[in-house]
C-alpha positions in Angstrom: 1.9 -25.6 -17.3 3.4 -27.9 -14.7 4.3 -26.6 -11.2 8.0 -26.8 -12.1 7.4 -24.9 -15.4 5.7 -22.2 -13.4 8.8 -22.0 -11.2 11.1 -21.6 -14.3 8.8 -18.8 -15.6 9.1 -17.1 -12.3 12.9 -17.4 -12.4 13.0 -15.7 -15.8 10.7 -12.9 -14.7 12.7 -12.4 -11.5 16.0 -12.1 -13.4 14.4 -9.3 -15.4 13.3 -7.5 -12.3 16.6 -7.9 -10.6 18.2 -6.4 -13.7 16.1 -3.3 -13.2 12.8 -4.0 -14.9 9.6 -2.9 -13.0 7.8 -5.9 -11.7 4.5 -5.3 -13.4 6.2 -4.6 -16.8 8.2 -7.9 -16.5 5.0 -9.9 -15.6 3.0 -8.3 -18.4 5.7 -8.8 -20.9 6.0 -12.5 -20.0 2.3 -13.0 -20.3 2.2 -11.4 -23.8 4.9 -13.7 -25.0 3.4 -16.7 -23.4 -0.1 -17.0 -24.8 -0.2 -20.7 -23.9 -0.4 -19.8 -20.2 -3.8 -19.9 -18.7 -5.2 -17.6 -16.0 -4.3 -20.1 -13.2 -0.7 -20.3 -14.5 -0.4 -16.5 -14.6 -1.8 -16.1 -11.1 0.5 -18.8 -9.7 3.6 -17.3 -11.4 2.7 -13.8 -10.1 2.4 -15.2 -6.6 5.9 -16.8 -7.0 7.4 -13.5 -8.1 5.9 -11.4 -5.4 6.6 -13.9 -2.6 10.2 -13.8 -3.8 10.4 -10.0 -3.8 8.9 -9.8 -0.3 11.5 -12.2 1.0 14.4 -11.4 -1.3 17.2 -11.4 1.3 16.2 -14.5 3.2 15.3 -16.5 0.0 18.7 -15.5 -1.5 20.4 -16.8 1.6 18.6 -20.1 1.6 19.0 -20.4 -2.2 22.7 -19.5 -2.4 22.4 -16.5 -4.7 20.4 -13.3 -5.3 19.2 -14.4 -8.8 15.9 -15.6 -10.0 17.1 -19.2 -9.6 18.5 -18.6 -6.2 15.3 -16.9 -5.0 13.1 -19.8 -6.1 15.5 -22.4 -4.6 15.3 -20.5 -1.4 11.5 -20.3 -1.7 11.3 -24.1 -1.8 13.5 -24.5 1.2 11.6 -21.8 3.2 8.4 -23.8 2.5 10.0 -27.0 3.7 10.1 -28.5 0.2 13.0 -30.3 -1.4 14.0 -28.2 -4.3 15.6 -31.2 -6.0 12.1 -32.4 -6.7 11.3 -29.2 -8.6 14.7 -28.5 -10.2 14.9 -31.7 -12.3 15.7 -30.4 -15.8 12.9 -32.5 -17.2 10.5 -30.9 -19.6 10.3 -27.2 -18.8 11.5 -27.6 -15.2 14.6 -25.7 -14.0 17.9 -27.4 -14.4 19.0 -29.7 -11.5 20.7 -28.2 -8.5 24.5 -27.6 -8.5 26.9 -28.4 -5.7 27.3 -24.7 -4.8 23.6 -24.1 -4.4 23.2 -25.5 -0.9 22.5 -22.1 0.5 22.8 -21.0 4.2 20.7 -19.8 7.1 20.1 -16.0 7.0 22.5 -14.1 9.3 21.1 -11.5 11.7 17.7 -10.0 12.1 17.7 -7.7 9.1 18.5 -10.5 6.6 16.2 -13.0 8.3 13.3 -10.5 8.4 14.0 -9.1 4.9 14.8 -5.5 5.8 17.7 -3.6 4.3 20.7 -3.4 6.6 20.8 0.4 6.6 17.1 0.6 7.5 17.0 -2.0 10.3 18.2 0.3 13.1 15.6 2.9 12.3 12.9 0.3 11.7 13.6 -1.6 14.9 14.1 1.5 17.1 11.0 3.2 15.8 8.7 0.2 16.2 10.2 -1.2 19.3 8.6 -4.4 20.4 6.5 -4.5 17.3 9.4 -4.4 14.9 9.9 -8.1 14.4 6.1 -8.7 14.0 5.8 -5.9 11.5 8.8 -7.2 9.4 7.4 -10.7 9.4 4.0 -9.4 8.3 5.8 -7.6 5.4 7.1 -11.0 4.3 3.5 -12.2 3.6 0.8 -11.4 1.1 -1.5 -8.5 1.9 -5.1 -9.3 2.6 -7.8 -7.9 0.2 -9.9 -5.2 1.8 -13.0 -3.5 0.5 -14.7 -0.3 1.5 -18.5 -0.3 1.6 -19.9 2.8 -0.1 -22.5 4.0 2.4 -24.2 6.0 -0.3 -25.3 2.8 -2.0 -25.3 0.0 0.6 -24.7 -1.0 4.2 -22.2 -3.7 5.2 -24.8 -6.5 5.3 -26.1 -5.6 1.9 -22.6 -5.4 0.4 -21.7 -8.9 1.8 -24.9 -10.4 0.3 -24.2 -8.7 -3.1 -20.6 -10.0 -3.1 -21.8 -13.5 -2.2 -24.0 -13.6 -5.3 -20.8 -13.5 -7.4 -19.0 -16.2 -5.3 -17.1 -13.7 -3.1 -17.0 -14.2 0.7 -16.3 -11.1 2.8 -16.4 -10.5 6.5 -16.3 -7.2 8.5 -12.9 -6.0 9.4 -12.5 -4.4 12.9 -10.3 -1.5 11.8 -13.2 0.5 10.3 -17.0 0.3 10.2 -17.0 0.3 6.4 -14.2 -2.3 6.0 -14.6 -5.8 4.7 -11.9 -8.5 4.3 -12.3 -10.9 1.4 -11.7 -14.4 2.5 -12.7 -16.2 -0.7 -12.9 -15.2 -4.3 -10.6 -12.1 -4.2 -9.7 -12.4 -7.9 -13.4 -12.1 -8.8 -13.9 -8.7 -7.1 -13.2 -6.4 -10.1 -15.7 -8.4 -12.2 -18.4 -8.5 -9.6 -21.7 -6.6 -9.8 -21.1 -5.1 -6.3 -17.9 -3.5 -7.6 -19.2 -2.5 -11.0 -22.3 -0.9 -9.4 -20.3 1.1 -6.9 -21.4 -0.7 -3.7 -17.7 -1.4 -2.8 -14.3 -0.1 -3.6 -10.9 -1.8 -3.2 -9.2 0.0 -0.2 -7.1 -1.1 2.7 -9.0 -1.1 6.0 -6.4 1.3 7.7 -6.7 3.6 4.7 -10.4 3.7 5.4 -9.9 4.2 9.1 -7.7 7.2 8.4 -10.7 8.9 6.8 -13.0 7.8 9.6 -10.8 9.5 12.2 -11.3 12.9 10.5 -13.6 15.3 12.4 -16.1 15.7 9.5 -19.3 17.7 10.0 -22.1 18.8 7.6 -21.3 21.9 5.7 -17.6 21.4 5.7 -15.4 22.1 2.6 -12.7 19.4 2.4 -9.6 19.3 0.2 -7.7 16.1 -0.5 -4.5 17.8 -1.4 -2.5 14.7 -2.5 -5.4 12.7 -4.0 -3.5 10.3 -6.2 -5.9 7.8 -7.6 -8.6 9.1 -5.2 -9.3 6.3 -2.8 -9.5 8.6 0.2 -11.3 11.2 -1.9 -14.1 8.8 -2.6 -14.2 7.7 1.1 -14.6 11.4 2.0 -17.3 12.0 -0.6 -19.3 9.0 0.8 -20.0 11.3 3.8 -23.2 13.3 3.1 -23.4 17.1 3.4 -19.7 17.9 2.9 -18.1 19.4 -0.2 -15.1 17.5 -1.4 -12.3 18.8 -3.6 -9.3 16.8 -5.0 -5.9 17.9 -6.1 -2.6 16.2 -7.0 0.7 17.6 -8.2 0.6 15.0 -10.9 -2.9 15.6 -12.3 -2.8 12.5 -14.5 -3.0 10.3 -11.3 -6.6 11.6 -11.0 -7.5 10.6 -14.5 -9.9 7.8 -13.4 -11.4 9.7 -10.5 -14.4 11.3 -12.2 -15.5 7.9 -13.6 -15.0 6.3 -10.2 -16.9 9.1 -8.5 -19.8 8.6 -11.0 -19.9 4.9 -10.3 -20.0 5.6 -6.6 -22.7 8.2 -6.9 -20.7 11.0 -5.3 -19.6 14.4 -6.3 -15.9 15.5 -6.3 -14.5 18.7 -7.7 -11.0 18.4 -9.2 -8.7 21.5 -8.7 -5.4 22.5 -10.2 -3.0 24.7 -8.2 -4.4 28.0 -9.3 -7.9 26.9 -8.6 -6.9 25.9 -5.0 -5.9 29.5 -4.4 -9.3 30.7 -5.4 -11.2 28.1 -3.4 -9.2 28.3 -0.2 -9.5 28.3 2.8 -11.0 24.9 3.5 -12.4 23.5 6.8 -10.2 20.5 6.5 -7.1 19.8 4.3 -6.0 16.2 4.0 -2.3 15.7 3.1 -1.7 12.0 2.3 1.9 12.8 1.5 4.4 11.0 -0.8 6.3 8.6 1.4 8.5 5.5 1.5 5.3 3.3 1.3 6.8 1.0 4.0 3.3 0.3 5.3 2.3 -1.1 1.9 5.5 -3.0 1.0 3.5 -6.3 1.0 1.6 -5.0 -2.0 4.6 -3.3 -3.7 7.7 -5.2 -2.3 10.1 -3.7 -4.9 9.8 -0.4 -3.0 11.5 -2.0 0.0 14.6 -2.7 -1.9 14.5 0.5 -4.0 14.4 2.9 -1.0 17.8 4.4 0.0 18.9 6.5 2.9 19.3 9.5 0.6 15.8 9.0 -0.9 14.2 8.7 2.6 15.8 12.1 3.4 14.4 13.6 0.2 11.0 12.3 1.1 11.1 13.8 4.5 11.9 17.2 3.0 9.0 16.8 0.5 6.7 16.0 3.4 7.8 19.1 5.3 7.3 21.3 2.2 3.7 20.0 1.8 2.9 20.9 5.4 4.5 24.3 4.9 2.5 24.8 1.7 -0.9 23.7 3.0 -1.3 25.0 6.6 -2.3 28.5 5.2 -5.1 26.8 3.2 -7.0 25.9 6.5 -9.7 28.1 8.1 -8.8 29.5 11.5 -10.8 26.8 13.2 -10.0 24.1 10.7 -7.9 20.9 10.6 -4.7 20.0 8.7 -4.5 16.2 8.5 -1.2 14.6 7.8 -1.1 11.0 6.6 1.5 8.5 5.4 1.4 4.9 4.5 4.7 4.5 6.3 5.8 2.9 9.6 9.0 4.9 9.8 9.3 7.5 12.6 11.3 9.8 10.3 8.2 10.3 8.1 5.7 10.3 10.9 6.1 11.5 14.5 9.5 13.2 13.8 8.0 15.2 10.9 5.0 16.4 13.0 7.3 17.4 15.9 9.4 19.3 13.5 6.4 21.2 12.1 5.1 22.0 15.5 8.4 23.3 16.7 8.5 25.7 13.7 4.8 26.7 14.2 4.1 27.2 18.0 0.6 28.5 17.2 -0.3 25.0 16.0 -0.9 21.9 18.1 -1.7 18.2 17.6 -5.2 17.1 18.5 -4.9 13.4 17.3 -2.2 10.9 16.5 -2.5 7.2 15.6 -0.4 4.6 13.9 -1.7 1.4 12.2 0.8 -1.5 11.8 0.8 -4.3 9.3 1.2 -6.7 12.2 -2.4 -5.7 13.2 -4.0 -6.9 10.0 -3.9 -3.8 7.8 -1.4 -1.8 5.8 0.8 0.4 7.9 -0.5 4.0 8.2 0.1 7.1 10.3 -2.3 10.0 10.9 -2.0 13.3 12.8 -4.5 16.1 13.0 -3.2 19.6 13.5 -5.1 22.7 14.6 -4.3 26.3 15.0 -4.4 27.8 18.5 -4.0 31.4 17.3 -2.7 33.5 14.4 0.3 31.7 12.9 2.8 33.9 11.2 
């Protein structure tokens, strides 16, 4: 495919997404209908689509319309390219530019930084001086991070193993087990280091969240909102602790037993009734459902799908999980609260609300990681009981 034909394909896919189709479904459907497209074509088109979704508001302004065509015209202008050289109408290229497609400069911070208008006051007030840098980071592609599985390799050994398959990785400062892939990211899933369980795909801040937990030999640890199990596996890589995993949607953990076997670690999956029999635990990790604002580079459609009403619903879900899990912790144990969000409503405000309702509990640790610092955005708080909480 020519570069211009790739742009036209991205336009078609974006129009489907803007009409309500999930991004991955639209991309997969196009690929199945377009067997002529090679792997490089599919990768380039995917990049076009996700770049446009990350920068939907600013691209639409520069392109003159919030359509697939408008977004790709805006993308050209944002890169300093003349869209008339791409939009030629020749072959499979998009049709030539029209007189009303001149576009305009984005108006105001929210549009220029690709944040919804309703969210910008909270986003900017909550992050303060970091708000603009965080929003700009969300406009860019996320780096690829790996977690070195300490049960099978150290960092140096993992780097060498990845290099054997043409993948260049360097240590990331956010966590001792974290690597950032600088070359060959698309080869990771087929590499021997990945297949043999030496490394797992996991953001560096997500790894750091686990590293901050006060783990000690003999502990029984529950990952209460395990999802796919990334943090579960990071926990299980620590020796001499017993790790349990649970998720309200058990199907999310479908691949976890196989991943644990590949990593050479033991994890016990629990349903709700089994948790009651196994409790209490020395540490309960609650990586709660959230807006995902810290990972909007990876899933940019979530930025535009979030509403003020849905954010309020998420906050209540988060509070309900705290209320449900604090009784599962041993008297001297830790309740760890985690989000992949940078919004204060889901983070500090939630913890302060819980502590005001439970004066026998206190916060022993709090940290926020921002996308502007080279990782996904995460928040973690460790809560401990000072006495008997009623």
